[in-house]
N, CA, C and O atoms as CSV, one atom per row, in Angstrom:
chain,resi,resn,atom,element,x,y,z
A,1,UNK,N,N,-10.173,-13.265,19.975
A,1,UNK,CA,C,-10.569,-11.878,19.942
A,1,UNK,C,C,-10.373,-11.357,18.527
A,1,UNK,O,O,-9.455,-11.785,17.827
A,2,UNK,N,N,-11.224,-10.442,18.108
A,2,UNK,CA,C,-11.053,-9.826,16.803
A,2,UNK,C,C,-11.566,-8.393,16.834
A,2,UNK,O,O,-12.352,-8.011,17.702
A,3,UNK,N,N,-11.105,-7.616,15.872
A,3,UNK,CA,C,-11.586,-6.240,15.740
A,3,UNK,C,C,-12.030,-6.014,14.303
A,3,UNK,O,O,-11.539,-6.661,13.378
A,4,UNK,N,N,-12.965,-5.087,14.130
A,4,UNK,CA,C,-13.461,-4.712,12.805
A,4,UNK,C,C,-13.355,-3.198,12.696
A,4,UNK,O,O,-13.822,-2.467,13.570
A,5,UNK,N,N,-12.733,-2.734,11.610
A,5,UNK,CA,C,-12.601,-1.299,11.356
A,5,UNK,C,C,-13.051,-1.020,9.930
A,5,UNK,O,O,-12.697,-1.755,9.007
A,6,UNK,N,N,-13.824,0.031,9.750
A,6,UNK,CA,C,-14.250,0.428,8.419
A,6,UNK,C,C,-13.390,1.607,7.975
A,6,UNK,O,O,-13.427,2.683,8.572
A,7,UNK,N,N,-12.614,1.384,6.913
A,7,UNK,CA,C,-11.771,2.433,6.361
A,7,UNK,C,C,-12.401,2.936,5.071
A,7,UNK,O,O,-13.468,2.467,4.674
A,8,UNK,N,N,-11.751,3.878,4.422
A,8,UNK,CA,C,-12.295,4.497,3.216
A,8,UNK,C,C,-12.644,3.486,2.133
A,8,UNK,O,O,-13.744,3.528,1.583
A,9,UNK,N,N,-11.713,2.568,1.813
A,9,UNK,CA,C,-11.933,1.648,0.696
A,9,UNK,C,C,-11.994,0.182,1.100
A,9,UNK,O,O,-12.055,-0.688,0.231
A,10,UNK,N,N,-11.980,-0.115,2.410
A,10,UNK,CA,C,-11.965,-1.517,2.836
A,10,UNK,C,C,-12.502,-1.661,4.251
A,10,UNK,O,O,-12.503,-0.717,5.041
A,11,UNK,N,N,-12.955,-2.861,4.544
A,11,UNK,CA,C,-13.245,-3.255,5.911
A,11,UNK,C,C,-12.066,-4.101,6.371
A,11,UNK,O,O,-11.679,-5.046,5.684
A,12,UNK,N,N,-11.493,-3.774,7.521
A,12,UNK,CA,C,-10.311,-4.474,8.024
A,12,UNK,C,C,-10.698,-5.264,9.269
A,12,UNK,O,O,-11.184,-4.707,10.253
A,13,UNK,N,N,-10.470,-6.575,9.203
A,13,UNK,CA,C,-10.735,-7.459,10.332
A,13,UNK,C,C,-9.395,-8.000,10.812
A,13,UNK,O,O,-8.612,-8.517,10.016
A,14,UNK,N,N,-9.130,-7.883,12.102
A,14,UNK,CA,C,-7.901,-8.410,12.687
A,14,UNK,C,C,-8.276,-9.519,13.659
A,14,UNK,O,O,-9.043,-9.308,14.598
A,15,UNK,N,N,-7.718,-10.715,13.418
A,15,UNK,CA,C,-7.949,-11.864,14.292
A,15,UNK,C,C,-6.739,-12.029,15.200
A,15,UNK,O,O,-5.614,-12.161,14.717
A,16,UNK,N,N,-6.960,-12.024,16.509
A,16,UNK,CA,C,-5.886,-12.130,17.489
A,16,UNK,C,C,-5.987,-13.501,18.151
A,16,UNK,O,O,-7.034,-13.855,18.692
A,17,UNK,N,N,-4.900,-14.273,18.111
A,17,UNK,CA,C,-4.871,-15.594,18.734
A,17,UNK,C,C,-4.804,-15.417,20.252
A,17,UNK,O,O,-3.996,-14.638,20.758
A,18,UNK,N,N,-5.658,-16.146,20.970
A,18,UNK,CA,C,-5.675,-16.077,22.429
A,18,UNK,C,C,-5.580,-17.486,22.995
A,18,UNK,O,O,-5.872,-18.462,22.303
A,19,UNK,N,N,-5.182,-17.587,24.223
A,19,UNK,CA,C,-5.135,-18.888,24.877
A,19,UNK,C,C,-3.722,-19.258,25.277
A,19,UNK,O,O,-2.885,-18.396,25.548
A,20,UNK,N,N,-3.473,-20.561,25.310
A,20,UNK,CA,C,-2.172,-21.056,25.723
A,20,UNK,C,C,-1.127,-20.845,24.642
A,20,UNK,O,O,-1.441,-20.796,23.453
A,21,UNK,N,N,0.113,-20.723,25.073
A,21,UNK,CA,C,1.236,-20.614,24.134
A,21,UNK,C,C,1.452,-21.967,23.484
A,21,UNK,O,O,1.130,-22.970,24.121
A,22,UNK,N,N,1.961,-22.078,22.287
A,22,UNK,CA,C,2.406,-20.964,21.449
A,22,UNK,C,C,1.229,-20.322,20.718
A,22,UNK,O,O,0.320,-21.004,20.242
A,23,UNK,N,N,1.271,-19.013,20.643
A,23,UNK,CA,C,0.221,-18.262,19.970
A,23,UNK,C,C,0.654,-17.927,18.553
A,23,UNK,O,O,1.837,-17.705,18.296
A,24,UNK,N,N,-0.299,-17.891,17.640
A,24,UNK,CA,C,-0.017,-17.497,16.262
A,24,UNK,C,C,-0.031,-15.984,16.132
A,24,UNK,O,O,-0.613,-15.279,16.956
A,25,UNK,N,N,0.615,-15.502,15.092
A,25,UNK,CA,C,0.613,-14.058,14.821
A,25,UNK,C,C,-0.787,-13.614,14.401
A,25,UNK,O,O,-1.591,-14.429,13.949
A,26,UNK,N,N,-1.076,-12.321,14.552
A,26,UNK,CA,C,-2.366,-11.779,14.141
A,26,UNK,C,C,-2.594,-12.034,12.654
A,26,UNK,O,O,-1.652,-12.043,11.862
A,27,UNK,N,N,-3.851,-12.240,12.288
A,27,UNK,CA,C,-4.248,-12.366,10.888
A,27,UNK,C,C,-5.056,-11.123,10.554
A,27,UNK,O,O,-6.001,-10.780,11.265
A,28,UNK,N,N,-4.679,-10.443,9.461
A,28,UNK,CA,C,-5.365,-9.222,9.053
A,28,UNK,C,C,-6.059,-9.484,7.719
A,28,UNK,O,O,-5.425,-9.881,6.741
A,29,UNK,N,N,-7.369,-9.254,7.696
A,29,UNK,CA,C,-8.177,-9.477,6.502
A,29,UNK,C,C,-8.688,-8.127,6.025
A,29,UNK,O,O,-9.350,-7.408,6.773
A,30,UNK,N,N,-8.378,-7.783,4.771
A,30,UNK,CA,C,-8.843,-6.540,4.166
A,30,UNK,C,C,-9.887,-6.897,3.117
A,30,UNK,O,O,-9.570,-7.547,2.121
A,31,UNK,N,N,-11.120,-6.479,3.332
A,31,UNK,CA,C,-12.202,-6.764,2.389
A,31,UNK,C,C,-12.474,-5.532,1.538
A,31,UNK,O,O,-13.009,-4.531,2.013
A,32,UNK,N,N,-12.091,-5.630,0.263
A,32,UNK,CA,C,-12.335,-4.569,-0.708
A,32,UNK,C,C,-13.549,-4.938,-1.542
A,32,UNK,O,O,-14.083,-6.039,-1.402
A,33,UNK,N,N,-13.987,-4.046,-2.395
A,33,UNK,CA,C,-15.146,-4.324,-3.247
A,33,UNK,C,C,-14.870,-5.462,-4.223
A,33,UNK,O,O,-15.766,-6.260,-4.498
A,34,UNK,N,N,-13.632,-5.559,-4.762
A,34,UNK,CA,C,-13.319,-6.532,-5.804
A,34,UNK,C,C,-12.529,-7.747,-5.345
A,34,UNK,O,O,-12.418,-8.722,-6.089
A,35,UNK,N,N,-11.968,-7.711,-4.115
A,35,UNK,CA,C,-11.162,-8.832,-3.634
A,35,UNK,C,C,-11.005,-8.759,-2.119
A,35,UNK,O,O,-11.424,-7.798,-1.475
A,36,UNK,N,N,-10.389,-9.804,-1.571
A,36,UNK,CA,C,-10.081,-9.863,-0.145
A,36,UNK,C,C,-8.620,-10.255,-0.013
A,36,UNK,O,O,-8.163,-11.182,-0.680
A,37,UNK,N,N,-7.881,-9.553,0.847
A,37,UNK,CA,C,-6.495,-9.933,1.113
A,37,UNK,C,C,-6.400,-10.440,2.543
A,37,UNK,O,O,-7.099,-9.963,3.438
A,38,UNK,N,N,-5.517,-11.420,2.741
A,38,UNK,CA,C,-5.273,-12.000,4.052
A,38,UNK,C,C,-3.775,-11.915,4.306
A,38,UNK,O,O,-2.979,-12.393,3.497
A,39,UNK,N,N,-3.384,-11.308,5.428
A,39,UNK,CA,C,-1.977,-11.097,5.738
A,39,UNK,C,C,-1.643,-11.667,7.115
A,39,UNK,O,O,-2.458,-11.629,8.037
A,40,UNK,N,N,-0.419,-12.198,7.231
A,40,UNK,CA,C,0.076,-12.657,8.528
A,40,UNK,C,C,1.590,-12.524,8.548
A,40,UNK,O,O,2.276,-12.933,7.611
A,41,UNK,N,N,2.094,-11.952,9.617
A,41,UNK,CA,C,3.541,-11.797,9.803
A,41,UNK,C,C,4.155,-13.154,10.119
A,41,UNK,O,O,3.602,-13.920,10.907
A,42,UNK,N,N,5.306,-13.456,9.502
A,42,UNK,CA,C,6.044,-14.698,9.759
A,42,UNK,C,C,7.365,-14.332,10.429
A,42,UNK,O,O,8.272,-13.831,9.764
A,43,UNK,N,N,7.490,-14.572,11.736
A,43,UNK,CA,C,8.719,-14.183,12.434
A,43,UNK,C,C,9.945,-14.975,11.984
A,43,UNK,O,O,11.071,-14.508,12.156
A,44,UNK,N,N,9.749,-16.172,11.407
A,44,UNK,CA,C,10.890,-16.962,10.938
A,44,UNK,C,C,11.593,-16.287,9.770
A,44,UNK,O,O,12.816,-16.358,9.655
A,45,UNK,N,N,10.826,-15.631,8.903
A,45,UNK,CA,C,11.416,-14.968,7.738
A,45,UNK,C,C,11.423,-13.448,7.893
A,45,UNK,O,O,11.925,-12.741,7.019
A,46,UNK,N,N,10.868,-12.937,8.998
A,46,UNK,CA,C,10.740,-11.507,9.243
A,46,UNK,C,C,10.060,-10.803,8.071
A,46,UNK,O,O,10.490,-9.734,7.637
A,47,UNK,N,N,8.983,-11.424,7.564
A,47,UNK,CA,C,8.234,-10.828,6.461
A,47,UNK,C,C,6.746,-11.124,6.646
A,47,UNK,O,O,6.362,-12.002,7.419
A,48,UNK,N,N,5.937,-10.388,5.933
A,48,UNK,CA,C,4.493,-10.583,5.980
A,48,UNK,C,C,4.065,-11.351,4.743
A,48,UNK,O,O,4.386,-10.965,3.619
A,49,UNK,N,N,3.342,-12.436,4.954
A,49,UNK,CA,C,2.793,-13.219,3.847
A,49,UNK,C,C,1.402,-12.686,3.528
A,49,UNK,O,O,0.607,-12.411,4.427
A,50,UNK,N,N,1.119,-12.544,2.235
A,50,UNK,CA,C,-0.158,-11.969,1.821
A,50,UNK,C,C,-0.723,-12.782,0.669
A,50,UNK,O,O,-0.013,-13.093,-0.288
A,51,UNK,N,N,-2.006,-13.127,0.760
A,51,UNK,CA,C,-2.682,-13.756,-0.363
A,51,UNK,C,C,-3.892,-12.901,-0.729
A,51,UNK,O,O,-4.463,-12.216,0.120
A,52,UNK,N,N,-4.268,-12.950,-1.983
A,52,UNK,CA,C,-5.426,-12.219,-2.474
A,52,UNK,C,C,-6.384,-13.217,-3.091
A,52,UNK,O,O,-5.990,-14.043,-3.913
A,53,UNK,N,N,-7.643,-13.138,-2.692
A,53,UNK,CA,C,-8.677,-13.997,-3.268
A,53,UNK,C,C,-9.777,-13.131,-3.842
A,53,UNK,O,O,-10.082,-12.057,-3.324
A,54,UNK,N,N,-10.369,-13.618,-4.925
A,54,UNK,CA,C,-11.483,-12.887,-5.530
A,54,UNK,C,C,-12.732,-13.082,-4.677
A,54,UNK,O,O,-12.762,-13.937,-3.793
A,55,UNK,N,N,-13.736,-12.304,-4.940
A,55,UNK,CA,C,-14.998,-12.437,-4.225
A,55,UNK,C,C,-15.609,-13.812,-4.513
A,55,UNK,O,O,-16.200,-14.420,-3.621
A,56,UNK,N,N,-15.474,-14.306,-5.740
A,56,UNK,CA,C,-15.992,-15.641,-6.086
A,56,UNK,C,C,-15.263,-16.722,-5.284
A,56,UNK,O,O,-15.899,-17.656,-4.796
A,57,UNK,N,N,-13.948,-16.609,-5.142
A,57,UNK,CA,C,-13.194,-17.581,-4.347
A,57,UNK,C,C,-13.618,-17.530,-2.887
A,57,UNK,O,O,-13.721,-18.568,-2.234
A,58,UNK,N,N,-13.864,-16.339,-2.374
A,58,UNK,CA,C,-14.320,-16.194,-0.997
A,58,UNK,C,C,-15.689,-16.838,-0.818
A,58,UNK,O,O,-15.940,-17.496,0.192
A,59,UNK,N,N,-16.572,-16.652,-1.790
A,59,UNK,CA,C,-17.891,-17.283,-1.744
A,59,UNK,C,C,-17.759,-18.805,-1.734
A,59,UNK,O,O,-18.469,-19.485,-0.993
A,60,UNK,N,N,-16.844,-19.344,-2.561
A,60,UNK,CA,C,-16.603,-20.784,-2.587
A,60,UNK,C,C,-16.053,-21.277,-1.253
A,60,UNK,O,O,-16.459,-22.333,-0.768
A,61,UNK,N,N,-15.140,-20.527,-0.660
A,61,UNK,CA,C,-14.578,-20.903,0.636
A,61,UNK,C,C,-15.663,-20.952,1.698
A,61,UNK,O,O,-15.729,-21.893,2.489
A,62,UNK,N,N,-16.508,-19.938,1.708
A,62,UNK,CA,C,-17.607,-19.895,2.679
A,62,UNK,C,C,-18.491,-21.138,2.549
A,62,UNK,O,O,-18.870,-21.736,3.556
A,63,UNK,N,N,-18.819,-21.530,1.316
A,63,UNK,CA,C,-19.639,-22.720,1.087
A,63,UNK,C,C,-18.889,-23.987,1.485
A,63,UNK,O,O,-19.474,-24.901,2.066
A,64,UNK,N,N,-17.594,-24.044,1.173
A,64,UNK,CA,C,-16.797,-25.246,1.433
A,64,UNK,C,C,-16.689,-25.572,2.916
A,64,UNK,O,O,-16.553,-26.738,3.287
A,65,UNK,N,N,-16.748,-24.565,3.754
A,65,UNK,CA,C,-16.621,-24.795,5.190
A,65,UNK,C,C,-17.769,-25.630,5.748
A,65,UNK,O,O,-17.635,-26.233,6.813
A,66,UNK,N,N,-18.896,-25.671,5.036
A,66,UNK,CA,C,-20.062,-26.401,5.520
A,66,UNK,C,C,-20.386,-27.644,4.694
A,66,UNK,O,O,-21.459,-28.222,4.868
A,67,UNK,N,N,-19.497,-28.072,3.803
A,67,UNK,CA,C,-19.773,-29.208,2.923
A,67,UNK,C,C,-18.847,-30.382,3.231
A,67,UNK,O,O,-17.741,-30.184,3.736
A,68,UNK,N,N,-19.294,-31.610,2.929
A,68,UNK,CA,C,-18.421,-32.767,3.089
A,68,UNK,C,C,-17.382,-32.824,1.972
A,68,UNK,O,O,-17.439,-32.043,1.022
A,69,UNK,N,N,-16.438,-33.746,2.090
A,69,UNK,CA,C,-15.397,-33.924,1.089
A,69,UNK,C,C,-16.020,-34.137,-0.289
A,69,UNK,O,O,-17.038,-34.818,-0.413
A,70,UNK,N,N,-15.411,-33.556,-1.320
A,70,UNK,CA,C,-15.922,-33.705,-2.683
A,70,UNK,C,C,-15.500,-32.544,-3.552
A,70,UNK,O,O,-14.758,-31.666,-3.112
A,71,UNK,N,N,-15.978,-32.537,-4.803
A,71,UNK,CA,C,-15.716,-31.457,-5.754
A,71,UNK,C,C,-17.053,-30.824,-6.093
A,71,UNK,O,O,-18.023,-31.523,-6.387
A,72,UNK,N,N,-17.101,-29.499,-6.052
A,72,UNK,CA,C,-18.354,-28.786,-6.236
A,72,UNK,C,C,-18.183,-27.636,-7.210
A,72,UNK,O,O,-17.090,-27.085,-7.341
A,73,UNK,N,N,-19.256,-27.274,-7.893
A,73,UNK,CA,C,-19.292,-26.085,-8.741
A,73,UNK,C,C,-20.462,-25.244,-8.260
A,73,UNK,O,O,-21.599,-25.712,-8.207
A,74,UNK,N,N,-20.173,-24.010,-7.912
A,74,UNK,CA,C,-21.215,-23.104,-7.467
A,74,UNK,C,C,-21.840,-22.407,-8.675
A,74,UNK,O,O,-21.120,-22.041,-9.604
A,75,UNK,N,N,-23.140,-22.218,-8.686
A,75,UNK,CA,C,-23.738,-21.437,-9.778
A,75,UNK,C,C,-23.290,-19.988,-9.666
A,75,UNK,O,O,-23.045,-19.505,-8.560
A,76,UNK,N,N,-23.179,-19.283,-10.794
A,76,UNK,CA,C,-22.770,-17.865,-10.726
A,76,UNK,C,C,-23.758,-17.077,-9.896
A,76,UNK,O,O,-24.955,-17.365,-9.880
A,77,UNK,N,N,-23.237,-16.078,-9.208
A,77,UNK,CA,C,-24.084,-15.224,-8.387
A,77,UNK,C,C,-24.825,-14.254,-9.283
A,77,UNK,O,O,-24.211,-13.592,-10.119
A,78,UNK,N,N,-26.132,-14.160,-9.123
A,78,UNK,CA,C,-26.916,-13.215,-9.953
A,78,UNK,C,C,-26.771,-11.821,-9.372
A,78,UNK,O,O,-26.609,-11.646,-8.164
A,79,UNK,N,N,-26.832,-10.830,-10.258
A,79,UNK,CA,C,-26.668,-9.430,-9.823
A,79,UNK,C,C,-27.962,-8.700,-9.901
A,79,UNK,O,O,-28.023,-7.514,-9.577
């Protein structure tokens, strides 16, 4: 299950783990104009882990999900 919310400066996507236990904590993705942040609470450390990726890194990740093993260079995105 997931939810999508449009806020003033970001689109927020929350991914909720469903199914059999053990379940993972929710993943929260904040999509801003210049970057994307991904957050997940870690109950072992009682803290939230957060990573930030650029739009170019996100574009590379999207492409990588559909490619076989290897090293690739994406052409720059035209504006």
